[in-house]
C-alpha positions in Angstrom: 17.0 -11.7 -4.6 13.2 -11.3 -4.9 11.8 -7.9 -5.9 9.4 -6.0 -3.7 5.8 -6.4 -4.6 4.2 -3.6 -6.7 0.7 -3.3 -5.4 -2.5 -2.5 -7.4 -3.5 0.3 -5.0 -1.9 0.7 -1.6 -2.4 3.3 1.1 -0.4 6.5 0.7 0.0 8.7 3.7 0.7 12.5 3.3 2.5 13.1 6.5 0.1 15.1 8.7 -2.3 12.2 9.5 -0.2 11.3 12.6 -0.7 14.7 14.0 -4.5 14.4 14.1 -4.3 10.9 15.5 -1.8 12.0 18.2 -4.1 14.9 19.1 -7.0 12.4 19.6 -4.9 10.4 22.0 -3.5 13.4 23.8 -7.0 14.8 24.4 -8.5 11.3 25.1 -10.9 11.6 22.2 -10.6 7.9 21.3 -14.4 7.4 21.3 -16.4 7.0 18.1 -17.2 10.7 18.2 -15.0 13.8 18.5 -13.5 16.9 16.8 -11.8 14.9 14.1 -15.2 13.5 12.9 -16.7 17.0 12.7 -13.5 18.4 11.1 -13.4 15.6 8.5 -17.1 16.1 7.6 -16.5 19.8 7.2 -13.5 19.2 5.0 -15.5 16.9 2.8 -18.4 19.3 2.6 -16.1 22.1 1.5 -14.4 19.8 -1.1 -17.7 18.4 -2.6 -19.4 21.9 -2.5 -22.9 22.1 -4.1 -24.4 22.7 -0.6 -23.6 19.2 0.5 -24.1 17.7 4.0 -21.8 14.8 4.9 -22.1 12.1 7.5 -18.9 10.1 8.2 -19.5 6.4 8.5 -17.7 3.1 9.0 -17.8 2.1 5.3 -19.2 3.0 1.9 -21.4 -0.1 2.2 -22.9 1.3 5.4 -23.6 4.6 3.6 -25.5 2.7 0.8 -27.5 0.8 3.4 -28.6 4.0 5.2 -29.3 5.8 1.8 -31.6 2.9 0.8 -33.4 3.1 4.1 -34.0 6.8 3.6 -35.1 6.2 0.1 -37.9 4.0 1.6 -36.6 0.7 0.4 -37.9 -2.3 2.4 -38.9 -6.0 2.1 -40.3 -6.9 -1.3 -39.1 -3.7 -3.0 -36.9 -3.6 -6.1 -33.8 -1.5 -6.7 -32.1 -1.0 -10.1 -28.4 -1.9 -9.8 -25.5 -1.7 -12.1 -24.4 -5.3 -12.5 -20.8 -4.4 -13.2 -19.7 -3.4 -9.7 -18.4 -4.7 -6.4 -20.8 -6.6 -4.1 -20.7 -3.7 -1.6 -23.0 -1.9 -4.0 -25.7 -4.5 -4.1 -25.4 -6.3 -0.8 -27.3 -3.6 1.2 -30.3 -4.0 -1.1 -30.5 -7.6 0.2 -29.9 -6.5 3.8 -33.3 -4.9 3.5 -35.1 -7.8 2.0 -35.3 -6.1 -1.4 -34.4 -7.4 -4.8 -31.5 -6.0 -6.9 -32.6 -5.7 -10.6 -29.4 -5.9 -12.6 -28.6 -3.9 -15.7 -25.8 -3.9 -18.2 -23.1 -1.4 -18.8 -22.3 0.7 -21.9 -18.9 0.7 -23.7 -17.9 4.4 -23.3 -17.7 4.6 -19.5 -18.2 0.9 -18.5 -21.1 2.1 -16.3 -24.8 1.8 -16.2 -26.3 1.7 -19.8 -29.1 4.3 -20.1 -30.9 2.1 -22.7 -30.8 -1.0 -20.4 -31.9 1.2 -17.5 -34.9 2.3 -19.5 -35.8 -1.2 -20.5 -35.5 -2.5 -17.0 -37.6 0.3 -15.4 -40.4 0.2 -18.0 -40.6 -3.6 -17.7 -40.7 -3.6 -13.9 -43.4 -0.9 -14.0 -45.4 -3.0 -16.5 -45.1 -5.9 -14.1 -46.5 -3.7 -11.3 -43.2 -3.3 -9.5 -41.9 0.3 -9.9 -38.3 0.4 -8.6 -37.8 2.3 -5.4 -34.3 3.5 -6.3 -31.5 3.5 -8.9 -28.0 2.5 -7.7 -25.6 3.9 -10.3 -21.8 3.6 -9.9 -18.9 5.7 -11.1 -16.7 2.7 -11.6 -12.9 3.0 -11.3 -13.4 6.7 -10.9 -15.0 7.2 -14.4 -18.2 9.2 -14.2 -21.3 7.5 -15.5 -23.6 9.1 -18.1 -24.9 11.6 -15.6 -27.3 13.6 -17.8 -29.1 10.6 -19.4 -29.5 8.6 -16.2 -30.6 11.5 -14.0 -33.0 12.9 -16.6 -34.7 9.4 -16.9 -34.8 9.0 -13.1 -36.4 12.4 -12.7 -39.0 11.8 -15.4 -40.0 8.6 -13.6 -39.7 10.0 -10.1 -37.1 7.4 -8.9 -34.3 8.6 -6.5 -30.7 8.0 -7.6 -28.2 6.7 -5.1 -24.9 7.7 -6.5 -22.1 5.2 -5.7 -19.0 7.4 -5.8 -16.9 5.0 -3.6 -14.2 4.9 -6.3 -14.8 8.5 -7.6 -13.8 11.0 -5.0 -12.2 13.8 -6.9 -13.8 12.9 -10.3 -16.1 15.5 -11.9 -18.6 15.8 -14.7 -18.8 19.3 -16.3 -16.8 20.6 -13.3 -19.2 19.2 -10.7 -17.9 16.7 -8.2 -19.1 13.1 -8.4 -21.2 12.3 -5.3 -23.3 15.5 -5.6 -25.7 14.5 -8.4 -27.9 12.0 -6.7 -30.4 12.3 -3.9 -27.7 10.5 -1.9 -24.0 10.2 -2.7 -21.7 7.5 -1.4 -17.9 7.8 -0.6 -15.5 5.2 0.5 -12.2 5.5 2.4 -11.2 1.9 2.4 -7.4 1.1 2.5 -7.1 0.9 -1.3 -9.1 4.1 -2.2 -7.7 7.4 -3.4 -7.6 8.5 0.2 -8.1 6.3 3.2 -9.1 6.3 6.8 -8.0 2.7 7.1 -11.7 1.7 6.8 -14.5 4.2 6.4 -17.0 5.9 4.2 -19.5 8.7 4.1 -23.0 9.6 3.0 -23.4 12.8 1.0 -26.8 14.4 1.4 -28.6 17.4 -0.1 -29.9 18.7 3.2 -29.1 19.0 6.9 -32.1 16.8 7.6 -30.6 13.9 5.6 -27.3 14.2 7.5 -29.0 14.3 10.8 -31.2 11.3 10.0 -28.1 9.4 8.8 -26.2 10.2 12.0 -29.2 9.1 14.1 -29.5 5.8 12.3 -25.7 5.3 12.4 -25.6 5.7 16.2 -28.1 3.0 17.1 -31.1 5.3 16.5 -31.0 6.5 20.1 -33.9 8.6 21.1 -33.5 12.0 22.8 -33.7 10.8 26.4 -31.4 10.8 29.5 -31.5 7.0 29.4 -31.0 4.6 26.5 -34.2 4.5 24.6 -34.8 3.2 21.1 -38.0 3.4 19.0 -36.6 2.0 15.8 -33.8 -0.2 14.5 -30.4 1.5 14.4 -26.9 0.6 13.4 -23.4 1.0 14.7 -22.1 2.7 11.6 -20.3 5.9 12.8 -16.7 6.6 11.9 -14.3 6.7 14.8 -12.5 9.9 15.9 -9.1 8.3 15.3 -10.0 7.1 11.8 -11.4 10.5 11.0 -8.1 12.0 12.1 -6.3 10.0 9.4 -9.0 11.3 6.9 -8.3 14.9 7.8 -4.6 14.4 7.0 -5.5 12.6 3.8 -7.8 15.5 2.6 -4.7 17.7 2.5 -3.2 15.5 -0.2 -6.3 14.4 -2.1 -5.8 16.6 -5.1 -2.2 15.6 -5.3 -3.2 11.9 -5.2 -5.7 12.5 -8.0 -3.0 14.1 -10.1 -0.7 11.2 -9.5 -3.3 8.6 -10.4 -4.1 10.5 -13.6 -0.4 10.5 -14.3 -0.4 6.7 -14.1 -3.2 6.6 -16.7 -1.1 8.7 -19.1 1.8 6.4 -18.4 -0.2 3.4 -19.5 -1.7 5.2 -22.5 1.9 5.9 -23.7 3.1 2.4 -22.8 0.4 0.6 -24.8 0.3 3.0 -27.7 1.2 1.0 -30.8 0.6 -2.4 -29.1 -2.1 -4.0 -31.2 -5.1 -5.3 -29.4 -4.6 -3.6 -26.1 -6.5 -0.4 -25.2 -6.4 1.7 -22.0 -9.6 3.1 -20.5 -9.7 6.9 -20.9 -12.4 9.6 -20.5 -14.8 9.6 -23.4 -14.9 13.4 -23.6 -13.4 16.6 -22.1 -16.5 17.0 -19.9 -15.6 13.9 -18.0 -12.8 14.1 -15.5 -11.8 10.8 -14.0 -9.6 10.5 -10.9 -8.4 7.2 -12.5 -8.5 5.5 -9.2 -7.6 2.4 -11.1 -6.2 2.3 -14.7 -7.4 -0.6 -16.7 -6.9 -2.2 -20.1 -9.0 -4.3 -22.5 -7.2 -7.1 -24.3 -8.5 -8.4 -27.6 -6.8 -11.8 -28.2 -7.8 -11.7 -31.9 -5.6 -8.7 -32.3 -2.8 -9.6 -29.9 -1.8 -12.9 -31.6 -3.6 -14.9 -28.9 -2.3 -13.0 -25.8 -5.1 -12.9 -23.3 -6.0 -10.9 -20.2 -5.2 -13.9 -18.0 -1.9 -14.5 -19.6 -0.8 -11.0 -18.9 -2.1 -11.2 -15.3 -0.1 -14.4 -14.6 3.0 -13.1 -16.3 2.9 -9.9 -14.1 2.3 -12.1 -11.1 5.6 -13.9 -11.8 7.3 -10.5 -11.7 5.7 -9.8 -8.3 3.4 -7.1 -9.9 -0.2 -7.2 -8.8 -3.0 -6.8 -11.3 -6.6 -7.9 -11.2 -9.5 -8.7 -13.5 -12.2 -6.2 -13.8 -15.2 -6.7 -11.5 -17.1 -9.9 -12.2 -20.7 -8.8 -13.0 -23.1 -9.4 -10.1 -25.6 -11.2 -12.3 -22.9 -13.8 -12.9 -22.2 -14.2 -9.2 -23.8 -17.1 -7.3 -25.3 -14.6 -4.9 -27.3 -12.8 -7.6 -27.6 -15.2 -10.5 -31.4 -15.6 -10.0 -32.2 -11.9 -10.1 -33.6 -10.3 -13.2 -31.0 -8.9 -15.6 -31.5 -6.4 -18.5 -29.1 -5.6 -21.3 -26.6 -7.5 -23.5 -23.1 -8.8 -23.0 -21.1 -5.6 -22.5 -20.2 -6.1 -18.9 -19.5 -9.8 -19.4 -17.1 -8.9 -22.2 -15.4 -6.3 -20.1 -14.9 -8.9 -17.3 -13.6 -11.5 -19.7 -11.0 -9.1 -21.4 -10.3 -6.4 -18.8 -7.4 -6.0 -16.4 -6.7 -3.4 -13.7 -3.0 -2.4 -13.4 -1.0 -0.9 -10.6 -2.3 2.7 -10.2 -1.3 3.9 -6.7 -0.3 7.5 -6.1 2.8 6.2 -4.3 4.4 4.3 -7.2 7.9 5.3 -8.0 9.9 5.8 -11.2 11.6 2.5 -10.5 8.2 0.8 -10.1 7.1 2.3 -13.5 10.3 1.1 -15.1 9.7 -2.5 -13.8 6.1 -2.4 -15.1 7.2 -1.1 -18.5 9.9 -3.7 -18.8 7.5 -6.5 -17.9 4.8 -5.3 -20.3 7.3 -5.1 -23.2 8.6 -8.6 -22.4 5.1 -10.0 -22.2 3.8 -8.4 -25.4 6.9 -9.2 -27.4 6.4 -13.0 -27.1 
């Protein structure tokens, strides 16, 4: 008898999502706009606080695209990007004909290295190409070094686009991730901490940013009784039905964060005393991670030769999903020819890192299976 699969991060419904979706059907609000979109945006604005203005969109990638446009990025420009991330962060730079300038990570948070950022910006300026924006990521829900990066960006008058796709519910010094940059990015993809099936949002600092985002996301339609367009727009708005799922998910967001953080504690306890394997944890009390995904680093020199890949394959045989950390973008065929600044930190993380099942819907039985499998793997 085969065991059910334990997923890395599967959707977790709270129970009220169906009510909002049913209401949309009952009132015939199945168009891309409607009361659920407005309600979902208001819920997110209240949650994020800091006088935020949220536009609900079709994806986090769409939100990055529209943020870059509003930051003035265009053909021939350059944008500083964290190399250690998903392609959804960097692809929109290329949509606009701009060049991603890749920088390394640092070891504490696995996010953008302030020293590599400084090196990159100063070198690009020396070459006559001051970057138009900085795309920094709170990877796996772990806040990046907010103070250092934003202080440097402010001193050089470069806007920060804060990719919080994986960090809804994470905070730095009590302030929500997604509210530090000129533009914040959220994602509600199926594997995120809450989901709208597919979706995202742009978090702005002003009503004007939100209005501009919505305008661009609805095909940039001019104010006229007929269809008139003076600039290029996009079909990026979130649907009223998907937003209904989001409204239900907002009611369980903090619960989901607590359950993901509980999984991180579970792994910290599980690997305590196992030589050569460390769990990613917050570097200080000021950093509060939602631990969207919990991840380990494996040092084969200390594990007796046991590697990240050996653990992944062994878990796969147990029908337990795990996944290597993001392959750095500067190693990807898509971006290998773009400039890169820094050392080998993100390359080492990719080589030795593994994400483990972290969903808020994992059961005690799931955890027992994971525990038994890990003990078996590490005892060989």
